[in-house]
C-alpha positions, 0 to 999 in steps of 0.5 A, spaced: 749 586 601 743 591 600 744 594 607 751 595 605 750 600 599 744 603 601 751 604 607 754 607 601 749 612 599 748 615 605 755 616 606 756 618 599 750 623 598 752 627 604 753 634 605 761 636 604 762 628 603 759 627 595 764 632 592 771 631 595 769 623 595 768 623 587 773 628 586 778 623 589 776 618 586 778 621 579 784 624 582 786 617 584 786 614 576 794 615 575 796 611 581 792 604 579 796 604 572 801 610 571 807 604 572 804 600 566 802 606 562 810 609 562 812 602 560 808 602 555 809 609 552 817 608 553 816 601 547 811 604 543 818 611 543 822 604 540 826 604 547 828 597 549 824 594 556 830 595 559 829 602 559 821 602 560 823 599 566 828 604 568 823 609 567 818 606 571 822 605 577 824 612 577 817 614 577 817 610 583 823 613 585 821 620 585 814 617 588 817 615 594 822 621 595 816 626 594 810 623 597 812 624 604 814 631 604 807 633 600 803 629 606 808 633 611 806 640 607 799 638 607 799 636 615 802 642 616 798 648 611 792 644 609 791 639 603 789 645 598 796 648 597 799 642 595 793 639 592 793 645 587 801 645 586 801 637 584 795 638 580 798 643 576 805 640 576 804 633 574 799 633 568 805 637 564 811 633 567 808 627 564 806 630 557 813 634 555 815 627 557 811 623 552 812 628 547 818 632 548 824 626 550 826 620 547 828 614 550 833 613 554 835 621 554 837 625 560 831 629 560 826 623 560 829 620 566 830 626 570 822 628 568 820 621 570 823 623 577 819 628 577 812 626 575 813 621 581 814 626 585 808 631 583 804 626 584 798 629 587 797 625 594 790 624 594 789 617 597 792 620 604 789 626 603 783 623 602 782 618 608 786 624 613 779 627 610 775 622 613 778 621 620 777 629 620 770 630 617 765 630 621 762 624 621 760 619 627 764 613 628 760 608 625 759 613 618 767 613 619 767 606 618 764 606 612 768 611 609 774 606 610 770 601 608 768 605 602 776 607 600 778 599 600 772 598 596 774 603 591 781 601 591 779 594 589 775 597 583 780 602 581 785 596 581 781 592 576 777 598 572 783 603 571 787 597 567 780 597 562 780 604 562 788 605 560 786 600 554 779 603 551 784 609 551 789 605 546 784 602 543 783 609 540 789 613 540 797 611 543 800 610 549 802 617 549 795 619 548 792 615 554 797 617 559 797 624 557 790 623 557 789 620 564 795 625 567 789 630 565 785 627 568 788 626 575 791 634 575 784 635 574 781 631 580 786 634 585 784 641 583 778 640 584 778 635 590 783 643 592 778 647 591 772 643 594 770 646 601 770 643 606 766 645 614 772 647 618 778 648 614 781 650 619 781 643 622 786 640 617 792 646 619 792 643 625 786 641 629 789 640 637 792 634 638 791 628 642 796 628 645 801 633 650 800 641 647 807 643 645 810 637 643 816 638 640 816 636 632 820 629 630 825 628 623 821 621 624 814 625 624 808 619 625 814 613 625 816 616 632 812 613 636 813 605 636 806 602 636 805 606 629 813 603 628 809 596 629 803 597 625 807 599 618 812 593 620 806 588 620 803 592 613 810 591 610 810 584 611 803 583 610 803 586 603 810 581 601 805 576 598 801 581 594 808 581 590 809 573 590 802 572 587 803 577 582 809 573 579 806 566 581 799 567 578 802 569 570 806 563 571 801 558 573 796 561 567 802 560 562 804 552 565 795 550 565 791 555 561 792 560 555 796 566 557 791 571 554 787 570 561 792 572 566 788 579 567 782 575 568 784 570 573 787 576 577 781 580 576 777 574 580 782 576 586 780 583 586 773 582 585 773 577 591 776 582 596 770 588 593 765 582 595 767 580 601 768 588 602 761 589 602 758 582 604 761 582 610 764 590 612 757 590 616 760 585 621 767 589 623 764 594 626 762 592 632 768 587 633 774 593 636 780 593 631 786 591 634 782 584 636 779 583 629 785 585 625 790 579 627 783 575 625 783 577 619 790 576 617 789 569 619 784 568 615 788 573 609 793 566 611 788 561 609 786 565 603 793 565 600 793 557 601 788 555 597 791 556 590 796 551 593 790 546 591 788 549 584 789 545 577 787 550 572 786 556 571 778 556 572 780 552 579 786 559 581 780 564 578 776 561 584 781 559 589 783 568 589 776 569 589 775 566 595 781 567 598 780 574 597 774 575 601 779 578 607 784 583 602 779 588 603 777 588 610 784 587 613 785 594 609 780 598 612 783 595 619 789 598 617 786 605 616 782 605 622 788 604 626 793 608 622 787 614 623 786 612 632 794 611 633 795 618 630 796 625 632 791 627 628 796 633 626 800 627 622 794 623 618 795 625 611 803 624 612 802 618 616 797 614 611 803 616 606 808 612 610 802 606 610 802 606 603 809 606 601 810 600 607 805 596 602 809 599 596 816 596 599 812 590 601 809 588 594 816 590 591 819 586 595 815 580 594 816 582 587 823 580 587 822 574 592 817 572 586 821 572 580 828 569 583 823 563 586 818 562 579 823 558 576 827 553 581 820 552 585 814 553 580 808 557 582 806 552 587 812 553 590 811 561 590 803 559 593 807 557 599 812 562 600 806 567 600 802 561 605 809 563 610 809 570 608 802 571 611 801 566 617 808 570 619 804 577 619 798 574 622 803 572 628 806 578 628 800 582 628 798 578 635 804 579 637 802 587 638 795 586 640 797 589 646 801 595 643 795 597 638 790 597 644 794 601 648 796 606 643 790 608 641 787 615 642 780 618 642 776 618 636 775 626 633 768 627 634 763 627 630 759 634 630 753 636 625 755 637 618 
């Protein structure tokens, strides 16, 4: 574990790496809590849960509609213009939503879509930068491991930041502050100089010269479509578990402890990334990916043995160990299966695939939790994760044939 922290330190203190890496963390704060924050704001304004849910849903719709367009612009023209524009538009859009509109008004609904569409694309931009920065392959793998780890830490820590802000003021002030931080981070990421800026505006593609552009972008290639499909199904168990966990805690513990139990899942994933991450680089990604998904299926089965909130927390911590490592493998596959000119868009589609799978899982969990109970939903999560693993094993050959030569490292 100490060796892994040393690898992170060496990477994150490198010239040309520290700036974008840390700005990207700030810019991604809204990603992990804005849907919850909008619900709290609408409720604080006196709106119903139905109105709050509609605003949150429209924010997500705007994000789904806007992010592929922004990513394609970033790939074509470079990250700077897109991050500057979204970093300037996003905070005011949310500020006006909070302070200038009321629940159920047309203005609030329109601004929810606008704010979602203007969310700075920090996640895909940073992940495509890791593929383009002058790093050796071992360093690049460490970078993707850092991405997976920071995702878990933000998922755990961002709601705590929201709680602290709300304890000192209102939900509206908290949302406005977080939006301002996200916009500031996007501006910082945009203005941080990088070696070979032209590299972002279209490095020589690793496919045949002059390949015509496609409306589908990265999804025109069979290996990318297969990976996207696997990622959608892999996210379904996460959505199922987000319904099953609170239902279990409600029956077997104290409802107020749900957040702590859920945090065990993220902590287990983060520890798995740090503890087991070093050994992953020695195994070709198209081979290790299916086995990690099989371990993920075994991990989702552990909550079936839980009889109390303590045993559920332990089961989630142990079973969550492969989750971040799966995310690392997905990022490596995205970067090595895609044309280098389309990386930002490719990472955007990967994120949307995960969001879509979780949404499907949440909907299914909502339908199943009453008739089947939490253990029935846990069983459904095991079934979905086994289907994911089988799909990944079936696609191993397709992934291997589609992998392109890595971008070579240069001095920097």
